[in-house]
C-alpha positions, 0 to 999 in steps of 0.5 A, a space after each residue: 500500500 502506497 502512503 498518501 502524498 502529504 502535500 496540501 492541494 486544492 482543485 476545482 471541477 469544472 474549471 470553466 463555467 458558461 451562462 446564457 444571457 438570461 434565465 440561468 440556473 446556478 452552476 455547481 463546481 466541486 472543490 477537492 481539498 487535500 491536507 488542508 485544515 481550513 474552510 473553503 472560501 470563494 470570491 468573484 472579481 465581477 459583481 455580475 457573478 455571485 458565489 456561495 459555498 455549499 459543503 465541498 462545492 462552490 455555487 455560482 449565480 449570474 445576473 441576467 445580461 441585457 447587454 450586447 457584450 459577453 461578460 467574463 469573470 474569475 472566481 477564486 477558490 481558496 483553502 489555507 494559503 492555496 487557491 485556484 480559479 474558475 473562469 466564468 463566461 456569460 453570453 451577450 443578449 442577442 441583437 433584436 429588431 423591433 418593428 412597431 406599427 409595421 406590416 410584413 408581407 411575403 409571397 411565394 412569387 417573391 422567391 429571391 434566387 431560390 434561396 429565400 423570400 423577399 420580405 417587404 416592411 411597410 409602415 402603412 403610410 407609404 414608406 416601404 423597406 425591402 
């Protein structure tokens, strides 16, 4: 039987976490600590992501991202004088096109080069966008 290595260590699994832009569930990351007697702590470098400790796991939450920019952050997990990190990425809100007081029309006869329909937008006042 081989004796266990007495060297203190800390690791996380997974080391990267991804969030959608909205409607996210918490992400659980398992923390493995060997030969360290102190509690696990976790901090986030971005207020978009909050963290809490649940047993031997770090639970990461994300606020909704209503921007057009991807948001990133780093969670630092520590025990004793050792630490490791988790990279966090949250996708950007997809671009949207909002039409108000407009009517969209299409017809099979408007097939463009056999690849799709030609869609016409009209504001009902004579302004048309093709």
